[in-house]
C-alpha positions in Angstrom: 17.9 -27.3 5.7 17.6 -23.5 6.1 16.2 -22.2 9.4 12.9 -20.5 9.7 14.7 -17.2 10.1 16.7 -17.7 7.0 13.5 -18.5 5.0 11.7 -15.4 6.3 14.6 -13.0 6.1 17.6 -14.4 4.2 20.9 -13.5 5.7 22.1 -12.0 2.5 19.6 -9.1 2.9 21.4 -8.0 6.0 20.6 -7.3 9.7 19.1 -3.9 8.9 16.6 -5.5 6.7 15.5 -7.7 9.5 14.9 -4.7 11.8 12.9 -3.0 9.0 10.9 -6.2 8.5 10.1 -6.5 12.2 9.1 -2.9 12.4 6.8 -3.2 9.3 5.1 -6.4 10.6 4.5 -5.0 14.1 3.1 -1.8 12.7 0.8 -3.7 10.3 -0.5 -5.7 13.2 -1.5 -2.5 15.0 -3.2 -1.2 11.9 -5.0 -4.4 11.3 -6.4 -4.3 14.9 -7.7 -0.8 14.1 -9.0 -1.9 10.7 -12.0 -3.6 12.4 -12.1 -1.7 15.7 -12.4 1.8 14.2 -15.6 1.1 12.2 -17.1 -0.7 15.2 -16.3 2.3 17.4 -18.0 4.7 15.0 -21.0 2.4 14.5 -21.3 2.2 18.3 -21.6 6.0 18.5 -23.9 6.7 15.5 -26.2 5.0 13.1 -25.7 7.5 10.3 -24.4 5.8 7.2 -22.7 9.1 6.1 -20.8 9.3 9.4 -19.8 5.7 9.3 -18.6 6.1 5.7 -16.7 9.2 6.7 -14.4 7.0 8.7 -13.2 5.4 5.4 -12.9 8.7 3.7 -10.5 9.8 6.5 -8.1 7.1 5.3 -7.9 8.5 1.8 -8.1 12.2 2.3 -4.7 12.7 3.9 -3.0 11.1 0.9 -4.7 13.4 -1.5 -3.8 16.5 0.6 -0.3 15.7 1.8 1.0 12.8 -0.3 3.2 14.8 -2.6 4.5 17.0 0.2 5.4 13.9 2.3 7.4 12.6 -0.7 9.4 15.8 -0.9 10.1 15.7 2.9 11.2 12.1 2.7 13.7 12.9 -0.1 15.4 15.7 1.9 15.6 14.4 5.5 16.7 11.3 7.4 14.1 8.8 6.3 14.5 6.4 9.2 14.1 9.3 11.6 11.0 10.5 9.7 9.4 7.0 10.1 10.2 7.1 13.8 8.7 10.6 14.3 5.6 9.8 12.3 4.9 6.5 14.0 5.6 8.1 17.4 3.0 10.8 16.5 0.5 8.0 15.6 1.0 6.5 19.0 0.4 9.8 20.7 -2.8 10.5 18.6 -4.3 7.1 19.4 -3.3 7.6 23.1 -5.4 10.7 23.2 -8.4 8.8 21.8 -7.9 6.1 24.5 -8.1 8.9 27.1 -11.5 10.0 25.7 -12.8 6.5 25.6 -11.7 5.6 29.1 -13.2 8.9 30.5 -16.4 8.4 28.5 -16.1 11.6 26.5 -15.5 10.1 23.0 -17.8 11.5 20.3 -18.1 10.8 16.6 -16.4 14.1 15.8 -13.4 13.2 18.1 -13.1 9.7 16.5 -13.2 11.2 12.9 -10.6 13.9 13.9 -8.4 11.2 15.3 -8.7 9.1 12.1 -7.7 12.1 10.0 -4.7 13.1 12.2 -3.6 9.4 12.3 -4.0 9.3 8.5 -1.8 12.4 8.1 1.0 10.8 10.2 0.6 7.6 8.3 1.2 9.3 5.0 4.6 10.5 6.2 5.4 7.1 7.8 4.5 5.1 4.8 6.1 7.4 2.3 9.4 7.5 4.1 9.2 3.8 5.0 8.8 2.9 1.3 12.1 4.4 0.5 14.1 2.4 3.1 14.3 -1.0 1.4 16.2 0.3 -1.7 18.7 1.8 0.7 19.3 -1.5 2.6 19.4 -4.2 0.0 20.8 -4.8 -3.5 18.6 -4.2 -6.5 18.6 -8.0 -7.2 17.1 -8.5 -3.8 14.3 -5.9 -4.0 11.8 -8.5 -5.2 12.2 -10.9 -2.3 12.5 -8.0 0.2 9.2 -6.6 -1.0 7.6 -10.0 -1.0 8.5 -10.4 2.7 7.1 -7.0 3.5 3.9 -7.9 1.7 3.6 -11.2 3.6 3.7 -9.2 6.8 0.9 -7.0 5.6 -1.2 -10.0 4.6 -0.8 -11.9 7.8 -0.8 -9.0 10.3 -3.0 -6.4 8.7 -5.5 -8.5 6.8 -5.7 -11.9 8.6 -4.6 -11.6 12.2 -5.3 -8.0 13.1 -9.0 -7.5 12.2 -10.4 -10.5 14.2 -8.1 -9.6 17.1 -9.4 -6.0 17.0 -13.1 -7.2 16.9 -12.4 -9.5 19.9 -10.7 -6.8 21.9 -13.5 -4.3 21.1 -16.0 -6.8 22.5 -14.1 -6.7 25.8 -13.9 -2.9 25.9 -13.9 -0.2 23.3 -10.4 1.1 24.3 -8.5 -2.2 24.4 -7.9 -2.6 20.6 -6.5 1.0 20.5 -4.3 0.3 23.5 -2.8 -2.7 21.6 -2.4 -0.5 18.6 -0.4 2.0 20.6 1.9 -0.8 21.9 2.4 -2.2 18.4 3.3 1.2 16.9 5.6 2.0 19.8 7.4 -1.3 19.3 7.7 -0.6 15.6 9.5 2.7 16.5 12.0 0.8 18.7 12.7 -1.8 16.1 13.3 0.6 13.2 15.6 2.7 15.5 17.9 -0.3 15.5 18.8 0.2 11.9 22.4 1.3 12.0 22.8 2.5 8.4 22.3 6.1 7.5 19.1 6.7 5.7 19.8 10.3 4.6 19.3 10.4 0.8 22.1 11.7 -1.4 21.9 15.3 -2.4 19.9 16.1 -5.6 22.3 16.3 -8.5 22.4 19.9 -9.8 20.4 21.2 -6.9 20.5 25.0 -7.0 22.0 25.1 -10.5 21.1 27.9 -12.8 18.4 27.6 -15.4 20.8 27.4 -18.3 23.6 29.1 -20.2 23.7 32.8 -20.2 21.7 33.2 -17.1 22.8 34.2 -13.6 22.1 32.0 -10.7 18.4 31.2 -10.5 16.2 29.8 -7.9 16.3 26.0 -7.6 13.4 23.9 -9.0 10.7 23.2 -6.4 11.2 19.7 -5.1 7.7 18.5 -5.9 7.9 20.0 -9.4 11.3 18.4 -9.9 9.9 14.9 -9.1 7.0 15.4 -11.4 9.3 16.6 -14.2 11.5 13.5 -13.7 8.4 11.3 -13.9 7.1 13.0 -17.0 10.5 12.4 -18.7 10.7 8.7 -17.7 8.3 6.8 -19.9 8.6 3.4 -18.1 7.9 4.7 -14.6 5.3 7.2 -15.9 3.4 4.4 -17.7 3.6 2.1 -14.6 2.0 4.9 -12.4 -0.7 5.4 -15.0 -1.5 1.7 -15.1 -1.8 1.6 -11.4 -4.1 4.7 -11.4 -6.5 3.3 -14.0 -6.6 -0.2 -12.6 -7.4 1.2 -9.2 -10.3 3.1 -10.7 -11.7 -0.1 -12.3 -11.0 -2.2 -9.2 -12.6 0.2 -6.7 -15.8 0.6 -8.7 -17.2 -2.9 -8.0 -15.4 -3.2 -4.6 -17.3 -0.2 -3.4 -20.5 -2.2 -3.4 -19.0 -5.6 -2.7 -21.0 -6.1 0.5 -24.3 -5.6 -1.4 -23.1 -7.8 -4.3 -22.2 -10.6 -1.8 -25.3 -10.4 0.4 -28.0 -9.6 -2.2 -26.7 -10.9 -5.6 -24.9 -14.0 -4.3 -27.2 -14.5 -1.3 -24.4 -14.6 1.3 -24.9 -13.4 4.8 -22.5 -11.1 6.8 -20.3 -14.1 7.7 -20.1 -15.2 4.0 -19.1 -11.7 3.1 -16.4 -11.7 5.7 -15.2 -15.1 4.4 -15.2 -13.8 0.9 -12.8 -11.0 1.7 -10.6 -13.4 3.8 -10.3 -15.6 0.7 -8.4 -12.8 -1.0 -5.9 -12.6 1.8 -5.4 -16.4 1.8 -4.8 -16.3 -2.0 -2.3 -13.5 -1.4 -0.3 -15.7 1.0 0.0 -18.3 -1.8 1.0 -15.7 -4.3 3.6 -14.1 -2.0 4.9 -17.5 -0.9 5.6 -18.5 -4.5 7.1 -15.2 -5.5 10.7 -16.3 -5.0 10.2 -19.2 -7.5 8.3 -17.0 -9.9 11.0 -14.4 -9.9 13.6 -17.0 -10.8 11.7 -18.8 -13.5 9.4 -16.2 -15.2 10.3 -12.8 -16.6 8.8 -9.7 -15.0 7.2 -8.7 -18.3 5.3 -12.0 -18.5 4.3 -11.9 -14.9 3.0 -8.3 -15.3 0.9 -9.3 -18.4 -0.5 -12.4 -16.7 -1.5 -10.5 -13.5 -3.2 -7.7 -15.5 -4.9 -10.3 -17.8 -6.2 -12.2 -14.7 -7.6 -8.9 -13.4 -9.6 -8.5 -16.6 -10.9 -12.1 -16.4 -11.7 -11.7 -12.7 -14.0 -8.8 -13.3 -15.8 -10.7 -16.1 -16.2 -13.8 -13.9 -17.7 -11.8 -11.1 -20.1 -10.2 -13.5 -21.3 -13.6 -14.8 -21.4 -15.8 -11.6 -24.3 -16.3 -9.2 -22.7 -19.1 -7.3 -21.0 -18.3 -3.9 -18.5 -21.2 -4.3 -17.3 -19.8 -7.6 -17.0 -16.3 -6.1 -14.8 -17.7 -3.3 -12.5 -19.3 -6.0 -12.3 -16.1 -8.0 -11.5 -14.1 -4.9 -8.8 -16.6 -3.8 -7.2 -16.3 -7.3 -7.5 -12.5 -7.1 -5.5 -12.4 -3.9 -2.8 -14.6 -5.4 -2.1 -12.5 -8.5 -2.9 -9.1 -7.0 -0.1 -9.4 -4.4 2.3 -10.7 -7.0 1.5 -7.7 -9.1 1.9 -5.3 -6.2 5.3 -6.8 -5.3 6.5 -6.6 -9.0 5.3 -3.1 -9.6 6.9 -1.8 -6.4 10.2 -3.6 -7.2 10.3 -2.3 -10.7 9.6 1.3 -9.6 12.3 1.1 -6.8 14.9 -0.2 -9.3 14.2 2.5 -11.8 13.9 5.6 -9.6 17.1 7.4 -8.4 17.7 7.2 -4.7 17.2 10.9 -4.1 13.7 10.8 -5.8 12.3 7.6 -4.2 10.1 9.5 -1.8 8.6 11.8 -4.4 7.9 9.2 -7.0 6.5 6.8 -4.4 4.2 9.6 -3.1 3.0 10.3 -6.7 2.2 6.6 -7.0 0.3 6.5 -3.7 -1.7 9.7 -4.6 -2.6 7.9 -7.8 -3.7 4.8 -5.9 -5.9 6.7 -3.5 -7.2 9.1 -6.1 -8.1 6.0 -8.2 -9.9 4.5 -5.2 -12.0 7.7 -4.6 -12.9 8.0 -8.3 -13.7 4.3 -8.6 -15.8 4.1 -5.5 -17.8 7.1 -6.6 -18.4 5.7 -10.0 -19.2 2.3 -8.6 -22.0 3.6 -6.4 -23.5 5.6 -9.2 -23.3 2.8 -11.8 -24.8 0.2 -9.3 -27.6 2.6 -8.4 -28.5 3.1 -12.0 -27.9 -0.2 -13.7 -27.7 -2.8 -10.9 -25.2 -4.6 -8.7 -23.4 -6.4 -11.6 -23.0 -3.3 -13.7 -19.8 -2.1 -11.9 -18.1 -5.4 -12.7 -18.9 -4.9 -16.4 -17.5 -1.4 -16.2 -14.4 -2.7 -14.6 -14.1 -5.5 -17.2 -14.4 -3.1 -20.1 -12.1 -0.4 -18.6 -9.4 -2.8 -17.6 -9.5 -4.7 -20.9 -9.1 -1.4 -22.9 -6.3 -0.3 -20.7 -4.5 -3.6 -20.9 -4.7 -3.5 -24.7 -3.2 0.0 -24.8 -0.3 -0.8 -22.5 0.4 -4.4 -23.6 3.5 -3.5 -25.7 4.7 -0.9 -23.1 5.0 -3.6 -20.4 8.1 -5.0 -22.1 9.7 -1.6 -22.0 8.8 -1.2 -18.3 10.2 -4.5 -17.3 13.4 -4.2 -19.4 14.2 -0.6 -18.5 17.7 -0.2 -17.1 17.8 0.1 -13.3 19.5 3.3 -12.0 20.6 1.5 -8.8 23.6 -0.7 -8.6 25.6 -2.6 -6.1 28.2 0.1 -5.9 25.7 2.3 -4.1 25.4 -0.1 -1.2 27.7 -0.3 1.8 30.2 -3.1 2.0 28.0 -5.0 4.4 25.6 -5.8 1.6 28.0 -6.0 -1.3 28.0 -9.3 -3.1 30.7 -11.7 -2.0 
C-alpha cells in the first residue's frame, strides 16, 4: 500500500516538486489566514461600506496594472528567485503593518496601502510560481501536479486559513498577520531548496530583424510578443476567452451572494459562511477524484461537462428558494469548478512554449481578474434593478450562449499538440 507521502506527492514527480508543493501549501495557509483577518481589521477601523469594499478591490487592481509586466519579467529572469524575492517582499510589507498594529498607529489608509503593495508582490509571486511546475515535471504529470497544488489551495486557503485567521484576530489584531509572515517566510525557505535551474530558455529569434531586405531592427517588445503568440494560437486564445467570459458570468451573481443567501434564501450569517464552505468541500472531492478522471475520461469531455454544469448551476440557483438545495448546488459547484481549473491550467501549460509561460499565464490572470471586476459591477447593477435572482438569470443566459459558441472548439483545445516533451526535462525526471 503506498505511503501517505506517495499519495500526496508521487515519487515520479521528483524531489523538486515536493519542495514546490510544500512552499505553495505554506504560502496558501498564510493567505488564508489573511483572507478573513484583513476584512475584520478594516471593519474594526471603519464602518464605511465603500472603504470595506476597497479592501477587496486592492486584491484585483494590481493584476490589472502589473499582470502583463509580471509575466514578461518571469519569462526573462530566474523564476524561482523571483518567487523568493516577491514572497520575501510580502513578508516585509506585512511586518510593517504589524508594527503599526502593535504601536496603535494603524489606520484604514495604512491597511489599504498595505493590501495594495502586498497585492503587487503577489502578482509577481503567483505569475512566476505558475511557471515552475512545467519546468519540474513531465507533460503527462502536469494534471496530477496541478491537482495537488489545487488541493493545497482548498485545504489551506479556503478551509483551514480563514477560521484560523478569525480566531487569531479575536486574540489580538496583529496575531493573524504575524502568522502570515511566518508562513510566507517558510515558503521562501522551502522553494529555495529547489535545486534545478528555473531560468527559461532564450526566446527563439530574439533580436532578429523584421524580415528579408531589412537591416537589424529592434527586437519585439516582450509583452507584445506574448500577445502576438496568443493571437496566433487558436486553442490557447479560445481557452483564455472562455475563462474571461465565464468569470464575468460567475462574478455577477457571486457579487451579491451574501444578500441572496441571507434575504432570498433566509439564511443567517452562519448559513452564508457554511454555504461558501460547501464549495470548498466539493472542491476537495473533485480534486481527490481528478487522478481517476484523468485516466478514464478525455479532457474534451471533462471540459464540456464542467462548463455545462456551470450553466445548470446558475439556472438552479435562479430557481431555488430552499437552503438545502442551495447547499447541494454549491457542493457540486466546488467539485466541478476545481476540476475545470486543474484541466484548463494543465492544457495551457502543455501548449505554451517554456519561454512564454509567464506572459501567457499573466494574460490569463488579467482576464480572470478583469472578468471578476466586470462581472461584479454588472451583478450589482442587475440586482439593484431587477432583484436578487436576476444576476443568476444573466449568468445562465451568458454562460449558455458562450458554451454553445465554443462547444466544437473544445475538442480542438483538448486535442492540440503539446509543445513540451520529455526531452526538455533533466534526466532526473526522464521516464524510466
